[in-house]
Each structure stands twice: as C-alpha cells, then as structure tokens.
All heavy atoms as an XYZ file, in Angstrom:
803
protein
N     -45.082    117.213     67.687
C     -46.213    117.009     66.805
C     -47.456    116.704     67.586
O     -47.368    115.809     68.474
C     -45.997    116.010     65.637
C     -45.010    116.388     64.602
S     -44.817    115.170     63.318
C     -46.327    115.491     62.388
N     -48.483    117.301     67.141
C     -49.775    116.736     67.794
C     -50.570    115.979     66.781
O     -51.066    116.532     65.778
C     -50.733    117.990     68.194
C     -50.350    118.717     69.474
C     -51.409    119.803     69.811
O     -51.145    120.994     69.276
O     -52.298    119.541     70.555
N     -50.797    114.768     67.003
C     -51.406    113.868     65.983
C     -52.928    113.752     66.377
O     -53.443    112.978     67.080
C     -50.796    112.410     66.115
C     -49.581    112.430     65.529
C     -48.284    112.611     66.267
C     -49.140    112.156     64.174
N     -47.231    112.515     65.323
C     -47.759    112.314     64.032
C     -49.911    111.946     62.966
C     -46.987    112.104     62.845
C     -49.225    111.792     61.781
C     -47.836    111.805     61.832
N     -53.715    114.881     66.159
C     -55.045    114.935     66.400
C     -55.951    115.190     65.072
O     -55.393    115.634     64.154
C     -55.315    116.149     67.408
C     -54.832    117.498     66.817
C     -54.713    115.768     68.742
C     -55.150    118.709     67.711
N     -57.205    114.783     65.288
C     -58.075    115.112     64.068
C     -58.653    116.458     64.374
O     -58.960    116.758     65.502
C     -59.154    113.980     63.947
C     -58.616    112.772     63.203
O     -57.977    112.900     62.214
N     -58.934    111.688     63.885
N     -59.134    117.170     63.346
C     -59.027    116.965     62.054
C     -57.540    117.300     61.343
O     -57.371    116.829     60.274
C     -60.073    117.830     61.284
C     -60.034    119.050     62.185
C     -59.780    118.520     63.625
N     -56.702    117.903     62.163
C     -55.324    118.275     61.452
C     -54.364    118.064     62.501
O     -54.443    118.288     63.615
C     -55.351    119.609     60.967
C     -56.312    119.950     59.804
N     -56.167    119.655     58.578
C     -57.625    120.480     59.942
C     -57.175    120.050     57.785
N     -58.088    120.355     58.632
N     -53.156    117.561     61.937
C     -52.001    117.459     62.790
C     -51.276    118.910     62.910
O     -51.376    119.712     61.999
C     -50.932    116.552     61.948
C     -49.503    116.640     62.700
C     -51.390    115.097     61.962
N     -50.643    119.135     64.101
C     -50.104    120.447     64.320
C     -48.632    120.136     64.586
O     -48.342    119.277     65.541
C     -50.706    121.204     65.455
C     -51.984    121.832     65.074
C     -53.217    121.251     65.071
C     -52.230    123.121     64.600
N     -54.181    122.124     64.684
C     -53.561    123.273     64.256
C     -51.374    124.240     64.271
C     -54.111    124.450     63.763
C     -51.811    125.350     63.781
C     -53.152    125.507     63.521
N     -47.728    120.889     64.057
C     -46.339    120.809     64.339
C     -45.972    122.034     65.034
O     -46.156    123.305     64.515
C     -45.542    120.712     63.062
C     -45.906    119.420     62.363
C     -43.939    120.675     63.239
C     -45.402    119.188     61.024
N     -45.311    121.924     66.237
C     -44.971    123.060     67.071
C     -43.492    123.273     66.914
O     -42.652    122.405     67.160
C     -45.450    122.894     68.501
C     -46.948    122.871     68.630
N     -47.736    123.972     68.688
C     -47.712    121.851     68.603
C     -48.968    123.486     68.807
N     -48.940    122.139     68.708
N     -42.961    124.436     66.688
C     -41.557    124.715     66.430
C     -41.073    125.870     67.181
O     -41.761    126.840     67.472
C     -41.322    125.019     64.998
C     -41.538    124.009     63.829
C     -41.337    124.592     62.617
C     -40.731    122.784     64.291
N     -39.921    125.882     67.770
C     -39.207    126.981     68.304
C     -38.273    127.522     67.154
O     -37.319    126.831     66.722
C     -38.268    126.620     69.508
C     -39.124    126.192     70.714
O     -40.223    126.751     70.837
O     -38.609    125.470     71.530
N     -38.461    128.841     66.807
C     -37.822    129.287     65.549
C     -36.819    130.313     66.186
O     -37.278    131.288     66.792
C     -38.732    129.907     64.521
C     -38.053    130.529     63.426
C     -39.796    128.753     64.074
N     -35.526    130.179     65.820
C     -34.552    131.017     66.263
C     -34.375    132.285     65.135
O     -34.228    132.025     64.122
C     -33.209    130.436     66.422
C     -32.196    131.305     67.092
C     -30.974    130.567     67.497
C     -29.978    131.313     68.311
N     -28.834    130.503     68.624
N     -34.700    133.437     65.624
C     -34.556    134.628     64.752
C     -33.187    135.045     64.614
O     -32.305    134.708     65.472
C     -35.417    135.711     65.283
C     -36.990    135.281     65.413
C     -37.861    136.269     65.682
C     -37.763    137.473     64.880
N     -38.754    138.051     64.006
N     -32.836    135.950     63.659
C     -31.473    136.496     63.479
C     -31.003    137.095     64.694
O     -29.680    137.136     64.955
C     -31.676    137.373     62.301
C     -32.772    136.878     61.583
C     -33.817    136.334     62.612
N     -31.799    137.753     65.500
C     -31.302    138.416     66.628
C     -31.134    137.503     67.940
O     -30.780    138.020     69.005
C     -32.347    139.581     66.996
C     -33.697    139.232     67.343
O     -33.987    137.865     67.617
O     -34.577    140.038     67.695
N     -31.345    136.291     67.763
C     -31.123    135.318     68.765
C     -32.369    134.902     69.559
O     -32.412    133.899     70.312
N     -33.369    135.738     69.434
C     -34.592    135.523     70.163
C     -35.331    134.277     69.593
O     -35.099    133.934     68.447
C     -35.550    136.772     70.102
C     -35.151    137.842     70.837
C     -36.085    138.898     70.838
C     -35.489    140.147     71.590
N     -36.462    141.283     71.560
N     -36.134    133.583     70.337
C     -36.801    132.291     69.950
C     -38.322    132.682     69.977
O     -38.849    133.178     70.816
C     -36.573    131.114     70.780
C     -37.315    129.992     70.422
C     -35.014    130.822     70.725
N     -38.900    132.361     68.746
C     -40.357    132.532     68.663
C     -41.033    131.119     68.506
O     -40.489    130.142     67.955
C     -40.891    133.217     67.357
C     -40.574    134.616     67.360
C     -40.929    135.284     66.059
O     -41.282    134.705     65.108
O     -41.066    136.622     66.104
N     -42.233    130.963     69.186
C     -42.923    129.653     69.106
C     -43.954    129.723     67.904
O     -44.557    130.722     67.746
C     -43.695    129.365     70.374
C     -42.715    129.204     71.534
C     -43.438    128.464     72.718
C     -42.412    127.991     73.734
N     -41.435    127.091     73.504
N     -43.862    128.717     67.014
C     -44.776    128.799     65.938
C     -45.608    127.392     65.874
O     -45.110    126.400     66.283
C     -43.933    128.768     64.563
C     -43.487    130.237     64.170
C     -42.538    130.980     64.713
C     -44.237    130.966     63.207
N     -42.565    132.248     64.068
C     -43.594    132.264     63.017
C     -45.327    130.784     62.355
C     -43.891    133.229     62.282
C     -45.746    131.768     61.417
C     -44.983    133.049     61.434
N     -46.683    127.422     65.219
C     -47.528    126.262     65.038
C     -47.854    126.130     63.603
O     -48.494    127.122     63.043
C     -48.728    126.309     66.022
N     -47.608    124.932     63.003
C     -47.922    124.756     61.547
C     -49.021    123.684     61.510
O     -48.864    122.537     62.142
C     -46.692    124.319     60.815
C     -45.717    125.408     60.646
C     -44.701    125.730     61.635
C     -45.691    126.124     59.496
C     -43.805    126.636     61.401
C     -44.761    127.201     59.269
C     -43.826    127.514     60.303
N     -50.043    124.022     60.816
C     -51.196    123.192     60.572
C     -50.962    122.207     59.374
O     -50.346    122.749     58.351
C     -52.475    123.823     60.404
C     -53.651    122.956     60.156
C     -54.974    123.680     60.056
O     -54.971    124.890     59.486
O     -56.035    123.138     60.224
N     -51.132    120.971     59.507
C     -50.835    120.002     58.350
C     -52.110    119.271     57.985
O     -53.171    119.514     58.618
C     -49.696    118.974     58.782
N     -51.971    118.291     57.212
C     -53.131    117.512     56.880
C     -53.524    116.569     57.983
O     -53.037    116.623     59.121
N     -54.375    115.599     57.678
C     -54.995    114.653     58.703
C     -53.981    113.707     59.062
O     -52.984    113.373     58.338
C     -56.129    114.001     58.192
O     -55.884    113.119     57.114
C     -57.340    114.950     57.722
N     -54.046    113.106     60.236
C     -53.031    112.054     60.670
C     -52.962    110.914     59.622
O     -51.813    110.515     59.220
C     -53.587    111.565     61.958
C     -54.210    112.684     62.607
C     -54.968    113.348     61.375
N     -54.060    110.508     59.034
C     -53.984    109.297     58.146
C     -53.292    109.784     56.920
O     -52.431    109.021     56.342
C     -55.425    108.880     57.759
C     -55.420    107.711     56.897
O     -54.697    106.796     56.994
N     -56.427    107.764     55.907
N     -53.549    110.989     56.379
C     -52.830    111.425     55.106
C     -51.291    111.663     55.354
O     -50.494    111.133     54.473
C     -53.401    112.718     54.620
C     -52.531    113.491     53.538
C     -54.757    112.584     54.183
N     -50.937    112.113     56.435
C     -49.504    112.213     56.792
C     -48.719    110.816     56.896
O     -47.676    110.729     56.439
C     -49.261    113.068     58.101
C     -49.602    114.546     57.968
C     -49.214    115.247     59.154
C     -49.008    115.189     56.695
N     -49.436    109.856     57.606
C     -48.936    108.526     57.533
C     -48.590    107.971     56.156
O     -47.671    107.429     55.901
C     -49.788    107.550     58.354
C     -49.675    107.641     59.880
C     -50.633    107.787     60.687
C     -48.321    107.333     60.394
C     -50.525    107.874     61.919
C     -48.221    107.492     61.790
C     -49.320    107.727     62.583
N     -49.586    108.267     55.209
C     -49.459    107.713     53.978
C     -48.346    108.505     53.177
O     -47.863    107.929     52.109
C     -50.796    107.752     53.046
C     -51.718    106.751     53.621
C     -52.997    106.788     52.822
N     -53.808    108.020     53.249
C     -54.622    108.652     52.532
N     -55.012    108.185     51.322
N     -55.360    109.646     52.970
N     -48.055    109.700     53.572
C     -46.945    110.358     53.006
C     -45.448    110.260     53.531
O     -44.506    110.809     53.092
C     -47.180    111.917     53.075
C     -48.469    112.335     52.206
C     -48.679    113.763     52.358
N     -50.015    114.145     51.654
C     -50.620    115.257     51.905
N     -50.244    116.089     52.892
N     -51.649    115.456     51.177
N     -45.528    109.346     54.522
C     -44.129    108.917     55.094
C     -43.866    109.343     56.488
O     -42.833    109.132     57.080
N     -44.818    110.094     57.093
C     -44.600    110.631     58.496
C     -44.861    109.436     59.413
O     -45.762    108.636     59.283
C     -45.626    111.638     58.809
C     -45.283    113.014     58.201
C     -45.607    113.379     56.956
C     -44.420    113.951     58.921
C     -45.265    114.638     56.402
C     -44.106    115.142     58.525
C     -44.464    115.489     57.246
N     -44.118    109.380     60.482
C     -44.389    108.462     61.579
C     -44.229    109.362     62.876
O     -43.787    110.567     62.837
C     -43.418    107.312     61.713
O     -42.106    107.988     61.885
C     -43.327    106.579     60.365
N     -44.719    108.741     64.067
C     -44.762    109.564     65.330
C     -43.271    109.729     65.693
O     -43.055    110.578     66.473
C     -45.536    108.797     66.303
C     -46.959    108.905     65.984
C     -47.864    108.385     67.152
C     -49.343    108.725     66.717
N     -50.195    108.254     67.843
N     -42.269    108.877     65.296
C     -40.953    109.069     65.679
C     -40.153    109.916     64.584
O     -38.936    110.165     64.950
C     -40.293    107.697     65.749
C     -40.856    106.807     66.935
C     -40.148    105.566     67.175
C     -40.845    104.782     68.300
N     -40.073    103.611     68.585
N     -40.738    110.423     63.557
C     -39.957    111.077     62.543
C     -39.482    112.490     63.133
O     -38.345    112.850     62.811
C     -40.847    111.327     61.292
C     -40.170    112.077     60.191
C     -39.279    111.101     59.508
C     -41.229    112.553     59.151
N     -40.194    113.174     63.894
C     -39.880    114.486     64.434
C     -39.780    114.394     65.855
O     -40.745    114.934     66.693
C     -40.834    115.527     63.885
C     -40.992    115.814     62.549
C     -42.026    116.814     62.174
C     -39.666    116.174     61.937
N     -38.749    113.910     66.334
C     -38.548    114.000     67.816
C     -38.064    115.292     68.249
O     -37.494    116.127     67.559
C     -37.448    112.938     68.192
C     -37.867    111.505     67.849
S     -39.466    110.865     68.433
C     -38.998    110.737     70.141
N     -38.346    115.640     69.579
C     -37.949    117.056     69.993
C     -36.422    117.270     69.685
O     -35.618    116.315     69.863
C     -38.254    116.965     71.455
C     -39.422    116.025     71.552
C     -39.070    114.870     70.569
N     -36.133    118.445     69.215
C     -34.810    118.746     68.843
C     -34.303    118.520     67.528
O     -33.233    118.988     67.046
N     -35.224    117.952     66.731
C     -34.834    117.789     65.224
C     -34.864    119.047     64.543
O     -35.943    119.754     64.644
C     -35.994    116.755     64.678
O     -35.880    115.611     65.262
C     -35.645    116.536     63.157
N     -33.887    119.365     63.752
C     -33.809    120.681     63.124
C     -34.470    120.432     61.857
O     -34.022    119.600     60.952
C     -32.474    121.154     62.939
C     -31.883    121.634     64.315
C     -30.542    122.316     64.238
O     -30.297    122.916     63.040
O     -29.798    122.448     65.290
N     -35.510    121.213     61.462
C     -36.288    121.069     60.231
C     -36.487    122.489     59.644
O     -36.345    123.481     60.214
C     -37.666    120.285     60.410
C     -38.390    121.191     61.315
C     -37.450    118.905     60.768
C     -39.905    120.619     61.457
N     -36.921    122.453     58.324
C     -37.307    123.777     57.788
C     -38.792    123.487     57.212
O     -39.130    122.390     56.671
C     -36.459    124.075     56.483
O     -36.799    125.168     55.741
N     -39.637    124.414     57.519
C     -41.041    124.334     57.124
C     -41.414    125.548     56.194
O     -41.174    126.689     56.585
C     -42.059    124.294     58.196
C     -43.506    124.145     57.949
C     -41.590    123.082     59.118
N     -42.057    125.228     55.045
C     -42.633    126.401     54.122
C     -44.090    126.329     54.343
O     -44.712    125.150     54.537
C     -42.350    126.093     52.707
C     -40.875    126.252     52.291
O     -40.175    126.962     52.893
O     -40.496    125.552     51.457
N     -44.641    127.556     54.385
C     -46.163    127.530     54.565
C     -46.661    128.949     54.443
O     -45.969    129.945     53.945
N     -47.976    129.167     54.695
C     -48.598    130.421     54.610
C     -49.099    130.932     55.933
O     -49.936    130.299     56.675
C     -49.838    130.227     53.623
C     -49.412    129.694     52.334
C     -49.429    128.412     52.088
C     -48.804    130.589     51.334
C     -49.000    127.866     50.807
C     -48.437    129.961     50.132
C     -48.490    128.603     49.883
N     -48.489    132.100     56.365
C     -48.810    132.512     57.665
C     -50.347    132.926     57.927
O     -50.923    133.337     56.823
C     -48.033    133.787     58.011
C     -48.213    134.304     59.477
C     -47.249    135.486     59.778
O     -46.570    135.972     58.902
N     -47.084    135.717     61.109
N     -50.948    132.735     58.964
C     -52.338    133.140     59.141
C     -52.508    134.545     58.887
O     -51.637    135.381     59.095
C     -52.868    132.738     60.668
O     -52.164    133.463     61.491
N     -53.658    134.797     58.432
C     -54.147    136.307     58.063
C     -54.130    137.187     59.285
O     -53.814    138.515     59.152
C     -55.490    136.421     57.507
C     -55.368    135.798     56.093
C     -56.978    135.873     55.573
C     -56.911    135.138     54.139
N     -58.210    135.135     53.485
N     -54.199    136.708     60.525
C     -54.234    137.530     61.678
C     -52.832    137.958     62.110
O     -52.615    138.617     63.159
C     -55.011    137.008     62.851
C     -54.437    135.730     63.380
O     -53.303    135.239     62.987
O     -55.112    135.063     64.306
N     -51.833    137.413     61.452
C     -50.447    137.721     61.788
C     -49.891    137.017     62.956
O     -48.643    137.263     63.328
N     -50.551    136.104     63.549
C     -50.088    135.373     64.644
C     -49.040    134.271     64.086
O     -48.879    134.217     62.971
C     -51.181    134.635     65.328
O     -51.840    133.666     64.449
N     -48.329    133.710     65.028
C     -47.393    132.630     64.672
C     -47.931    131.319     64.295
O     -47.458    130.346     64.960
C     -46.234    132.572     65.728
C     -45.453    133.923     65.889
O     -45.497    134.858     65.132
N     -44.497    133.927     66.910
N     -48.927    131.314     63.588
C     -49.499    130.102     63.141
C     -49.445    130.163     61.548
O     -49.596    131.170     60.999
C     -50.987    129.925     63.547
C     -51.112    129.752     65.017
C     -52.574    129.626     65.379
N     -53.384    130.709     64.572
C     -54.586    130.865     64.674
N     -55.248    130.186     65.472
N     -55.237    131.649     63.865
N     -49.368    128.926     61.001
C     -49.338    128.969     59.545
C     -49.953    127.609     59.022
O     -49.935    126.591     59.725
C     -47.954    128.924     59.036
N     -50.418    127.667     57.855
C     -50.781    126.442     57.062
C     -49.500    125.845     56.495
O     -48.904    126.495     55.642
C     -51.814    126.756     56.119
C     -52.447    125.453     55.249
O     -51.723    124.640     54.859
N     -53.746    125.364     55.402
N     -48.950    124.692     56.901
C     -47.935    124.092     56.471
C     -48.024    123.622     54.897
O     -48.960    123.100     54.579
N     -46.882    123.750     54.139
C     -46.891    123.304     52.856
C     -45.806    122.189     52.642
O     -46.195    121.023     52.450
C     -46.581    124.347     51.852
C     -46.217    123.888     50.463
C     -47.339    124.425     49.572
N     -46.975    123.936     48.200
C     -47.764    123.300     47.518
N     -48.940    122.968     47.931
N     -47.538    122.828     46.245
N     -44.506    122.398     52.994
C     -43.525    121.444     52.838
C     -42.661    121.464     54.078
O     -42.448    122.452     54.662
C     -42.611    121.757     51.687
C     -43.310    121.562     50.194
O     -43.982    120.468     50.061
O     -43.236    122.393     49.472
N     -42.095    120.217     54.455
C     -41.306    120.074     55.586
C     -40.017    119.485     55.119
O     -40.113    118.446     54.376
C     -42.065    119.277     56.631
C     -41.170    118.987     57.911
C     -42.027    119.055     59.144
C     -40.397    117.690     57.903
N     -38.908    120.006     55.281
C     -37.528    119.481     54.926
C     -36.800    118.892     56.103
O     -36.678    119.637     57.167
C     -36.674    120.461     54.243
C     -36.989    120.608     52.765
C     -36.184    121.659     52.033
N     -36.124    122.995     52.549
C     -37.148    123.879     52.274
N     -38.261    123.447     51.680
N     -37.278    125.139     52.879
N     -36.586    117.658     56.040
C     -35.846    116.954     57.011
C     -34.224    117.144     57.012
O     -33.639    117.482     55.891
C     -36.128    115.531     56.971
C     -37.556    114.962     57.112
C     -37.810    113.723     56.685
C     -37.992    115.290     58.717
N     -33.520    116.858     58.091
C     -32.067    117.003     58.051
C     -31.454    116.176     56.949
O     -30.262    116.550     56.498
C     -31.635    116.493     59.459
C     -32.856    116.728     60.308
C     -33.954    116.496     59.376
N     -31.925    115.060     56.564
C     -31.438    114.141     55.490
C     -31.662    114.660     54.048
O     -31.250    114.048     53.087
C     -31.732    112.754     55.716
C     -33.211    112.437     55.487
O     -33.948    113.385     55.140
O     -33.568    111.342     55.750
N     -32.397    115.821     54.007
C     -32.751    116.433     52.668
C     -33.995    116.031     52.079
O     -34.523    116.637     51.069
N     -34.724    114.998     52.599
C     -36.025    114.650     52.170
C     -37.109    115.785     52.386
O     -36.989    116.550     53.400
C     -36.560    113.391     52.860
C     -35.942    112.156     52.534
C     -36.595    111.103     53.154
N     -36.206    111.092     54.627
C     -36.908    110.373     55.637
N     -37.989    109.692     55.257
N     -36.531    110.490     56.868
N     -38.032    116.010     51.558
C     -39.027    116.978     51.658
C     -40.402    116.195     51.606
O     -40.575    115.378     50.741
C     -39.031    117.960     50.504
O     -37.908    118.635     50.493
C     -40.190    118.935     50.561
N     -41.249    116.433     52.710
C     -42.536    115.804     52.807
C     -43.541    116.840     52.747
O     -43.394    117.998     53.272
C     -42.647    115.049     54.044
C     -41.670    113.871     54.289
C     -41.871    113.376     55.654
C     -41.932    112.853     53.198
N     -44.682    116.565     51.981
C     -45.738    117.585     51.727
C     -46.603    117.443     53.026
O     -47.075    116.431     53.447
C     -46.565    117.172     50.415
C     -47.692    118.137     50.237
C     -47.500    119.410     49.975
C     -48.996    117.687     50.207
C     -48.521    120.257     49.745
C     -50.088    118.493     49.991
C     -49.737    119.825     49.689
N     -46.915    118.668     53.526
C     -47.667    118.731     54.830
C     -49.216    119.025     54.574
O     -49.956    118.793     55.388
C     -47.121    119.907     55.682
C     -45.878    119.774     56.425
C     -45.591    121.007     57.202
C     -45.983    118.523     57.397
N     -49.407    119.824     53.453
C     -50.617    120.457     53.206
C     -51.739    119.518     52.927
O     -51.623    118.432     52.537
N     -52.974    120.047     53.125
C     -54.215    119.419     52.692
C     -54.392    119.786     51.314
O     -53.564    120.376     50.626
C     -55.311    119.761     53.644
O     -55.433    121.139     53.767
N     -55.590    119.506     50.841
C     -55.908    119.756     49.359
C     -56.030    121.239     48.982
O     -55.885    121.496     47.844
C     -57.187    119.001     48.994
O     -58.243    119.496     49.733
N     -56.118    122.026     49.946
C     -56.205    123.538     49.598
C     -55.525    124.282     50.656
O     -55.876    124.249     51.766
N     -54.428    125.054     50.288
C     -53.681    125.902     51.301
C     -54.207    127.205     51.442
O     -53.813    127.840     52.340
C     -52.203    125.818     50.858
O     -52.089    126.648     49.605
C     -51.635    124.476     50.805
N     -55.028    127.661     50.493
C     -55.509    128.987     50.450
C     -54.367    129.998     50.085
O     -54.518    131.214     50.224
N     -53.374    129.481     49.360
C     -52.340    130.361     48.739
C     -53.014    131.179     47.643
O     -53.877    130.734     47.140
C     -51.200    129.515     48.174
N     -52.454    132.470     47.509
C     -53.074    133.337     46.543
C     -53.153    132.623     45.028
O     -54.125    132.910     44.382
C     -52.063    134.512     46.433
C     -51.503    134.570     47.866
C     -51.442    133.156     48.269
N     -52.250    131.826     44.681
C     -52.236    131.168     43.314
C     -53.450    130.220     43.345
O     -53.874    129.787     42.259
C     -50.902    130.470     43.012
O     -50.701    129.624     44.038
C     -49.850    131.610     42.760
N     -53.926    129.745     44.362
C     -54.911    128.721     44.454
C     -56.407    129.360     44.587
O     -57.377    128.696     44.440
C     -54.789    127.710     45.603
C     -53.592    126.979     45.556
C     -53.419    125.962     46.741
O     -54.266    126.042     47.683
O     -52.535    125.197     46.629
N     -56.472    130.600     44.712
C     -57.753    131.417     44.850
C     -58.480    131.561     43.622
O     -59.580    131.937     43.525
C     -57.581    132.668     45.636
C     -56.980    132.409     47.035
C     -56.807    133.915     47.585
C     -57.887    131.684     47.870
N     -57.738    131.423     42.420
C     -58.406    131.548     41.005
C     -58.906    130.177     40.731
O     -58.204    129.264     40.543
C     -57.318    132.053     39.995
C     -57.937    132.152     38.686
C     -56.721    133.363     40.450
N     -60.336    130.119     40.374
C     -60.820    128.899     39.901
C     -60.148    128.271     38.718
O     -59.774    129.147     37.792
C     -62.256    129.107     39.646
C     -62.588    130.461     40.324
C     -61.227    131.236     40.476
N     -60.011    127.017     38.495
C     -59.350    126.436     37.342
C     -59.910    127.049     36.075
O     -59.014    127.138     35.178
C     -59.277    124.956     37.486
C     -58.428    124.381     38.516
O     -57.527    125.069     38.887
O     -58.624    123.235     38.893
N     -61.225    127.145     35.897
C     -61.779    127.562     34.612
C     -61.354    128.983     34.370
O     -61.513    129.347     33.065
C     -63.324    127.304     34.643
C     -64.120    128.305     35.504
N     -64.158    128.165     36.848
C     -64.727    129.408     35.098
C     -64.877    129.203     37.220
N     -65.255    130.088     36.282
N     -60.815    129.754     35.202
C     -60.345    131.076     34.926
C     -58.935    131.189     34.636
O     -58.441    132.253     34.155
C     -60.768    132.079     36.007
C     -62.317    132.259     36.172
C     -62.531    133.163     37.481
C     -63.029    132.716     34.940
N     -58.146    130.106     34.868
C     -56.721    130.219     34.771
C     -56.441    129.931     33.357
O     -57.099    129.205     32.589
C     -56.002    129.122     35.475
C     -56.239    129.284     37.153
C     -55.491    128.208     37.867
C     -55.549    128.380     39.325
N     -55.069    127.182     39.994
N     -55.370    130.636     32.729
C     -54.956    130.433     31.315
C     -53.525    130.183     31.374
O     -52.752    130.623     32.187
C     -55.315    131.693     30.534
O     -54.730    132.839     31.068
C     -56.715    132.049     30.521
N     -53.084    129.459     30.376
C     -51.575    129.300     30.236
C     -51.134    130.308     29.224
O     -51.928    130.990     28.495
C     -51.400    127.814     29.668
O     -51.958    127.618     28.485
N     -49.859    130.586     29.157
C     -49.384    131.595     28.208
C     -49.701    131.311     26.785
O     -49.686    130.218     26.339
C     -47.795    131.417     28.324
C     -47.494    130.919     29.756
C     -48.760    129.967     29.942
N     -50.242    132.297     26.004
C     -50.498    132.228     24.690
C     -52.103    131.778     24.552
O     -52.510    131.582     23.453
N     -52.725    131.619     25.659
C     -54.123    131.187     25.508
C     -55.082    132.335     25.849
O     -54.797    133.031     26.893
C     -54.470    130.031     26.587
O     -53.486    129.009     26.347
C     -55.849    129.530     26.460
N     -56.156    132.548     25.121
C     -57.050    133.571     25.321
C     -58.338    132.978     25.941
O     -58.736    131.941     25.573
C     -57.379    134.413     24.157
C     -56.127    135.162     23.614
C     -56.594    136.035     22.350
C     -55.351    136.757     21.821
N     -55.701    137.391     20.750
N     -58.978    133.687     26.797
C     -60.277    133.291     27.421
C     -61.182    134.383     27.253
O     -60.861    135.566     27.477
C     -60.142    132.921     28.881
C     -59.645    131.440     28.923
C     -60.342    130.722     29.908
C     -59.970    129.218     29.926
N     -60.904    128.427     30.292
C-alpha cells in the first residue's frame, strides 16, 4: 500500500487462470478516511491474500477505483471515496425513481 495524499494506492499481483501474473493498482480513499474505516499500515503486509472489487479504468489499463476489500478473515472494508463513478452513480438522485413511482 502507498499511504499518500490525495489517495491511497493498493498494488496487487493478480494470478490469472492461465498462471500468468498481472500487476494491478487500486485507488482508494484518503489515508485519513481509511484509518477511520479500520485500515492500518500493518493490515496488508506483502503476501496477504485479499480480494478487491472495483471499477477498471476506462483506458483498459490494470488500474481501478477500489470499492471493497475482503481480508483472509472474512472482514470486508470499504475502499472507495464518496463517488466511484460506477454507472449506477451517474444518474442524479432527483432523476432516480423507485419501483411504482412516476416522475
């Protein structure tokens, strides 16, 4: 992990089904926000096996905006900042409707 402002970066070696390893970088929230969510500098030591959900960058590179990180003990920690850019977040709140509601 790179604990830098304005965003923390988590670097992972991801093993693909064919055995090849790809290097990925996941952008997370600010260091202060992650500390308040339970992250510490010792939480992700090299070699820790984790799972990360996120949104790949539009340019197709091995970078992503991280959303959730699952630890080996089953805990899930939220990585993201206030807006991930996910397609479901691109619709302004005043235009969203719930089932059975007309606008």
